[in-house]
N, C-alpha and C positions, 0 to 999 in steps of 0.2 A: 466440496470445501471442507465439510466436517471430517471426512476421512483423512484428508491431507493434514489438517490441524492435529488430529489424533496421532498421526505418524510423527509429527514434530515433537510432541510432548513425550511420546513413548520412547523415541530414540534418545531423549535426554534423561530417561530413567524414571519418569513420572508414571504413576498408575492412572490409567485412563479407562473410562467406561463410555461406550457408545450407546445411544438410544435412538430409536426411530419410531415410526407409527406402529411397529410390531417387533417382537423379538426376532421373528424369522428374517425380517428385513435388516435389522441390526446385525444379525449373525452373517447374513450375506455380505453386508458392507465390510464386516470384519475380515471375512475371507478374501474379499477383493483388495483391501489395503495391505494385507499381509503378502499377497501375491505381487502387488505393485512394488512393495518394498523389496521383495526378492528380485524382481526384474530390474529395479533401479540399482540395486547393489551389483547385480551381474553386469550392468552397463557402466559401472563406475560412478554413478550419480549419487549413491549413498555409500557411506563408509562400511567396511567389513563389520559384520555383527549387527547391522541395522535391522535386517529382517527378523533376526531372532529377538531383538529388543521389542519390535512391534508385536510379534506373536506372544511374547512373555508379558507385556505390560498393558495390552488392550484386551478388554472383555466386552462381550455384547450383553447389555442389560435386558432384563425382562420388560422394563417399562422406563419411562422418563423418571418416575419417582424412585425406582430402584437405582437408576444411574446416578442421580444427584445426591442420594442419601450419604451424609458424612463428607461430601466433597468440600474442598477449600475454594476451588475456582471452577466455574461452569461457563462454557462457551456455547451460546445458542447460535445455530447455523441453519435454521429452517428457511424455506423459500421467502423471497422478498415480497410477502403479502402481509399487510399489517394485521389483519384478523388472525392469520395463522400464527404470527409472532406473538400477538397478545395472548392467545390461548395457550401457547407453549410456555411463555414467561409466567403466566399465572400458575401453571402446574409446577414449574421449576421452583419458583419462589416459595410456594406453599410447602413443598417437600424439603426444601433446603433453606430454612429461615435465617441462617447466619452466613452462608457462603457469598463470596463475591461473584457477581454475574456479569459476563460480557456478552455483547451482541455483535455478530458479524455482519450486521446490516451495512449495505454499501451506500445507501442514499436516504433512508428514512431517518428523520430527526430523532435523536435518542430520547428527547423529552416526550415525544409522542408515544414511545414504547414504555417509558418509565411508569406510566399510570397503571400498567398491568402487573407491576412488581411490588410485592409486599416489602416494606422497608426499602424504598427506591434509592436511598443514599448509597447502597452497595452495588448499584447498577451503572454501567457506562458502556460505550461502544468500544469494541476491540476488533478492528476491521482488518482482516488478512486479505491478501490479494491472491488470485488464482494463477498458477498452481501454488498453493500454500507452501509445499516443501521447498520451493526454489526461489520465491520472491521474498526478499528480506524485509521490506518495509511493512509496518503495521501502524495504522492510525488508532490512536487512543483518544476517545471522545467523551469527556464527562458532560453530563447535562447540568443545568443550574443547581439541582438538588443533590448531586453526587458528593459523598463524603470525600474530601481531598485526601484523607489518610488512606483511603482504599486504593489509590492510583499507583503510588510508587512501588508497592510490592508486586503488582501485576507487570509494571514496566520492567522490574528486575527479573521476573519470571520470563518475560519475553526475551530479554537479553540472554538469559540462560539457555534458551533453545535456539540461539543464533539469530534472533530478529533485531531489527532496529525500530524501536517505538518512536513515534512522533506525536506529540499531544496537540490536538486542535480543538477549536470551539465548536459546539454543537450548532450546525447549520446544514440545511438541506444539501445533500451531495458531498458535504465535508470538503476536503481539499483534493484528494485524488481524483474523484469523478468530476468535480467542477473543472479542473484543468484538463482532464482527459477528454471530456465532452466539448470543451471550448475548442481544442485542437481539431477534434472530429468535425465539429460544426463548420469551422473555417475551411477544412479540407473539402467537405461536400459543397460548400459555396464555390470553391475554385473549380470543381468538376462541373457544377451546374452552369457556371459562367463560361465554360469552354477554355479555361486557362491551361489546364493540363489533364492528363488521364489519371485514373486511380493508380495505375502502375507507376507512372512517373512521379506522382506525388509521394507514394510510398518510398520510392527510391531516393527522392530528395530528403525526406525526413530521416530515413535510415543513415544516409551518408553525409549529412551536414549537421544541423543542430542536434538531431537525435543521437548522433555519434558522440556528442559531448555529455549527454545527460546522465550516463552512469557515474560520472565523476563530479559534475558540477550542476547545481540547480539553476533556475532561471535568473536569480538575483546575482549569483556569482558570475554567470556568463555575461550578464549585462555589465557588471563592474569591470570585467576584463576587456570587454569591447569598448567601454567608455560611455558614460551616461549622456554626455553631450552628443555623441554619435546616435544614441538611441533617440534623443529628443529631435535631432535633425530628421531621422528616418520617420518618426511619427508625423512631423510636419509634411514630409513628402507624401506619405500615405493619405494624409488629410486632404490633399488636392483632389482626390476622387472619393475617398471614404471618410468624410469628416466625422460623422458620428460613430461609425464602426471602429475607428482608430483614434479616438480622442486621447490626447496625451494624459497619462495618469498624473494626478496632482502630486503624488509622492515623488515621481520622477522630476517634475518641474521644480519642486521645492529643493531637491538635492542639487540640481544643476544651478539654480539661482544662488545657492549657498556655496558654489564652487567645489562641491563634493562630486567629482566626476568618475569615481571608481578607483581602481588600483593605481592609476597614474597620478592621482592626487592623495593616495594613502587611504582612501575610504569612499564609499558610496552607500549602497544598501548594506554591504558587508565590509568589515574592516580587516585589512592585512597590514602589518607593520612594513614600512618601506624596506627595511633590511631583509625581509622575507620574500620580496617580489621575485628575485632570481630563483629562489627555491620553488615558488609557485609556478613560474614559467617552466622550470625543468620538470616538475611533476606533471604539468599539463602535457608537455611534449612526450614524456615517457608513456603516460596513460593512453594518448591517442595512438602512438606507435604500437603499443601492446594490443589495443583494441583492434587495429587493422590486422595484426598478426593472428588474433583469435578468429576474426571474420574469414581470413584466408584459410585458416586451419579447418574451420567448420564447413566452408563452402556455402553456396547459395541455398536458401530454404526452398522447399517444394513450391512456394509461391513464385519464386524468382528464377527457377531453373529454366533454361532455354532449350 
């Protein structure tokens, strides 16, 4: 993850220093990410000149302290072990007393890490997804003591490297992994109950609701389907899984208020009535282009027959 994040900033022209447990390992990581950049560029995944930018703008530091000296922004991306993160953050914050510090933790609450940071107001989560060069979303997670003035410059920095920052409250698992693991949990339940195989569940997810997700999140999808339809489906699911599929109070409240989604002008999300045809046209174009991309790429090695 750290190497992929370094590539992103270097390709945008920022000076980057890599640090690891030793200079030799940092130097090895640098050689690896430069070669990766060359490979990605040759495959057309990186723009021309990207590999030269990574080679020119990334250096391997002798130590963590050398890496962070004079830095404006520091991203911690050590393994998801709280003691390791604490030890690393203590070294970072002591050696860079004024820099803004982000953590790439994927599940540990930021407040639990902040105690290891000198002046913790400059610290918050900046959670990239793997592979960092290609996944656009980044969770930005302030803890209760984060200085709010520190956040917008980092969000602007992220936009400048082509990322889409989304700010979330500090909670275990944040948003990405709460949703990802909820889906995975229900998928394993279906396999354990003998409802479908892992292969068929993957196929259903890829080719139905998962097909929509690059363009619309769950609330927009619900609004387009109709929140009254969702409420009915919850009632149906509750005939066998009453607790597992209890109707969300926010959904019930909207339905009771007559806010049923796009067909009534608003639900969880609002779209002006005169823009509904535009929304429908966008949806149809998006799905057609997604199918064309899937056809162009062909099946993944998981799905080849």
